[in-house]
Every structure is written in C-alpha cells, then in structure tokens.
Steps between C-alpha positions, in 0.01 A plus 500: 500500500636295791150396605417399141817292481407322824150425373637361173752290693232356729277423201789332318585291807137388532493401132822302550345321798193422289720323244772357719554456872858428614397333826248282315769388256728418793227280653406322179501122542637524856419360844615620842665211685741531793543875468582501127313547176565179305401403147215254479565163342183557296393850401212440262195686633441822303380800701271738312407863538118472529453845345683419176547125483877549467735254668689693767709217637529130574432330830686199625306180563662335800591134490450280803873526562483880512199491735686260726809720492298805608338310785834350603671839539194639680523208742874551544449871575202459732678434828732799474223736382258383771779539757570863418358757741167639381652848498759382248237349271317831524805687370499290181128558444536875552791506255297306243212747531735795456658350187160438344399862561820618332425316175125542452526623141679198356311250716165643392596474132577132547159433652306696239682332212406151618173559689331786316385729782563875454848612595390717791304212654808278463709764674245522782514124542875510553452778755266262684762227475754729668246578773441128552872436546526779752184401687626144548844630592334664800278199577804269504609656829154467661458124521380421849466180699290439807539363852202299624435414865472130588306334780823481701749773584775247425407497132518764233374491141659724241377538143759602241460563128747353255524520118328214318783429257525519122211672324378449144331819379293457184390842377263627229528746213240764596713667770838344426699718742261561788397135534862388502555757773224370726672163514861613482461759776313273741726202441831686536382691806400172666840343427399271212682453172297503181474364146275714279326373185344797318236473229658397171353801319652756742835353611713811458336701777585229753852462363550877524403476868749216530771719349422760766535230767852436370571874506367517857756231590239265642706187576538245223229236486246691709303617194480280191290531185424231244265555207281282283155350477291439808418141409869408495710745702227599744396139542858393571518756782165393646612137504854565626560334837720784629242773440327570830252765384327586172382859459284529190290769337287401204182326397284297736532196274879511517493558876286189546741304278793616714325382816428161349839439340742574784689178574582586860345720769568866427377829633301687236365846444278521194370837380254397231229634274212733570165605359472813706170684552438869554178605676367855455222581747239773467691717748828480305691799367428422134798683340738335748346158435536543123860617530586205725325251274681628191838489670464153648322342201740621230841560658762269348230405248311324777788252533505500878357252751314776685357658187131591513331244276137573593315799638169500688324837517193601704214534251437874557862572391524227237454689172692806620790276604502319165500827308790646698698176516466441126603854412802481730604169342476652152719791610792278605811502284624173347852508355840336472637552850845598374369755252253650747627451857188667643248278321221357715527158337779334306490171315367182658777254562404220260257363244365266770387780732354697210308196373349436843380859520334473159343167600347649816373798299332282238355269765338794680370658181334179382328472841351848497765740631501856371830634365549855627870564432789343312448151370775493238871565441599862435533588131817615328834370373665548840277228646505248217776273634432529873261348752286809553137523610284798591363528856161331486183541704200265495165584660205280600725204582381183673669212674459264207771706327870418533587863569309481832627161619849442358824694516541682168840665551425756233374861460130420534242532778139392531238712679170390658237667722387397848204597716602394852835474680436132571467444125830681437674279759354182351613598150845609615555171687366289213844394383767245581745785552559707813793734448367857520182707485426871476225716650401858428253627762461801731280349769682327784231234542525404132879478524481285813231272356683437173861479622419243770304276262727495194687168496845607392840577647509872421231768487567858384238760595490825303842423354647247257816391683424189710865396510762720667846377594474532879171307536454126429342414166352167395194324368231252596340210315666445161692827532771340708653423837749683716578868469752746367572859608545620853683337788281196445635467146851461641385255768370275220869423440564397860422199717421512872714296738393426858784466752381372840759500778485358849712678758614331819417751771532256795846616600423871491418662835 
C-alpha cells in the first residue's frame, strides 16, 4: 500500500507540474539585473508550449534603458570579479553546478513546457549544464602564462592572460540550458561578467539558471539576463560600446549580421549553422551506422546545429541502409514530452521550424526523391494543436535539393549513394557550412582518407558525438569563428598581454 501511495503521489506531482510550475510563475515577466529578479517594464511576449499551443507564461521585452542598466551593473562588477582569485571563482561555479543537480526535476519541466523536447532529454541537458559549470570551475585555476627568452639576458618577456571584459551572450532555443552554460561557464571562469539574452521563445530556462546563480550567491551584477527580440534587445547588446565580446549561437545569417553591425571592435565567437554529412563506407558496421544516423538525425527533432542532414552510403550498402534506417525512423516514438518523458521526439519548437521542414520535404519530392519513412504529422487528437512531425527519410537525393545543401533544422534526412571515397568527400564538402561531419568505417585507411579531407571543424568516426566539453568545438566557413568547450573555450574570454622588462645587471658582480 505504501508503494502504491508513493506512485500515486509522484503521478499527481507530475500532473501538477504539467499544468503549473511554481518556479516558472515566479520568473514570469522578469529579468535578472544586479543580483535580483526584477519585473520588466514591458512583459508582452507570450511563451507557448509547442506540444499544445497553450500559453505557459509571458516574457519581458527589454527596453533600451533596461539593456543599458544590465550592462552598467556588469561593468561596475567587472573589476572586483576579475580581481578575485581563480580558486574563488571556481567555488561559485562548483556551487552553481551542485544547485542545478539538486533541482533537475523542476528545471526539466520548465524546459519541456517552453521548448517541447521530452522531459528526460531536458533533464539530461541540465545534467550537462552542471557538468559544464564544474568543468570550468576546474579550468579557472589552470590559466597559464609564459616566459619567453629575449635576445639579451637583460630583458624578459612575460605573457599573461586577462579577462576581456563584459560579455554579451546571445543564446538559441534548441538547447536553452546547455548553450547558456557554454558561455556562462567560460566567461565566469575567465573573470568576465556577462549579460545573457536568451531566445524569446525559451526565456524561462535561462531565467531559471539565473535564479540558481542568485542561490549560488554569485556576486551581484556578475550574471545578468534580459529578454526580448533579437532585432531589438540582441542588437542593442551588439552595438553597446561597453560590450567587449559577443558570444552567439544561431543561424549563419544572423551571425553575419552581428559581425557587420558591431559599432566598435569586439571579440566574437560565433557558433553558427550546419548542414552536416554522414558517410557510410562499404566496410562500415551497418547496424551501428544506422543507429548513429537515427540518433543524430532525429534527436531533438533534428533541431541541432550538428544534426545529420544528409547521408552518403557506399552503393553496395545503399538499399540495405535505406531499409534499416527507414524502419528505425518509423519505430521512433513521437509524443508530448511531459506526458511521455521517454519519447524519442517531442514537439518542434515553432510553426516556423515545422514549415521549413515541410518545405524541404516537398522540394525534394518534386525533384525526384523517394519517401521511405515519415513525411507527415502523426495522427490523433493529442497532436492536433502541437508542432509535431514524424521522423522522415528521403532516398535518391541529389544536390539540387534543399535537403542536401541547406540547414533544415527538422526531423528529416536525405540519403544518396556514392561509388568512390573521393566522390563522398566532394559531396560532403559541397556546402557553405563546415561545422561537423560523421564517418562510419572499419578500415583505417578509409578513416584516415576521409577525416583528413572533410572541411569542417569536427569529425566523429564511428560515433555521433563530435562535441565533448573538454575538447574545443567550432566551425569553419559559414559555420562560425572561434570555439567553445575545452580550455580553449575559456581562453576565448581572455586577452593576452605582453610585459617586457629590462633589468639593469651592470652593478651585480
């Protein structure tokens, strides 16, 4: 009887969370400025649950005065934060990571309600956020300079690393916790203060992280969050004269706009779009290649910069791969992420992303692609009001189709055959993007040939995880500049200073 009571209680609590989230209500219409949650002057941006269409809260839309206030307190706090010992900054980051781990249940509900991904994936993302905080807590204490010999023993050159200054972090909606963490962890570890502008459709995840920063007693003004539209609030941060670095994750078009519109010289790290290829050679482990392709093509409904958009398969394996890949896609579960926490796919975040997926599907079909799985929304009353779409596979794709040349950001992948490795490389590189690529092969010479010739920042061989927190991650071409992750991700928030000293040794015997 006791066990049954506990099960009923847990179920009732989950149902309550599905209808109402106390932390979310506390964050409604708020910003984080100078260590306090403050009511926005304007709170007029509705935030929807993409699985139901229901309004789950209202986001503030920062005025220029509120943006300036956030930057002003970040500037005021910079000198004292930068002057703290690295070990002390590390304590705050460790504490923040611990607090996030202690509240995974409520934090995950917030993300799923506004972003749509299944609850268990949201929980896993917050676990990664905690790991990011703790990784950069350790890296904060490992900043090293260098002593360089001169052409005279009377001179000495020392290189030291110092924090850049105030950072504007403009973050997207697809991983609204993890991508805040990449910037927050690196910036705070380096000694910078930060103003975060989250995507207007997922503001509450960032604000919940901000609330944890308050709970972690991170000094006032070090972390600030203002919400609103990118073209107004984000633009104001990009143009602000006191912002010394812009860290942005989003589309290539927006990244280019940010570069062009800065009104003074700023450091920038831009993690932009991708159109990532997967190459399956004749020597590949076919079941492993199919499992990897399914995971990386459809996780988070394909709404990830490193999602597999296009797959090139050696002709002898081509039809077998398509058959297995299509069947695996059909077997995936699509559901409301709150009602089914273990679903493979939840709702897509917006009508815009869903419409682009449908557009790329229709474009490919009219140009000769063969639909082998999915291709439509799931049927049933539970899906009627949400942005749902079945995992979709297209065979016989060519490079005159959008699916093979543009970033879709949806649960759809195109498949094409190849005859020679050189052909696979040419097709994989035939894009303006260069973020990540994937290879499944068993022969070492094939792996070496492909990995060295793919023009991208990250290559995953026989796995689908090209980005791990302790190794630098970044793109080439229109996929961005700079890097995140690893020690190098923290150093992106630091400037090098050269101190050259002449010593008078004439009087020393």
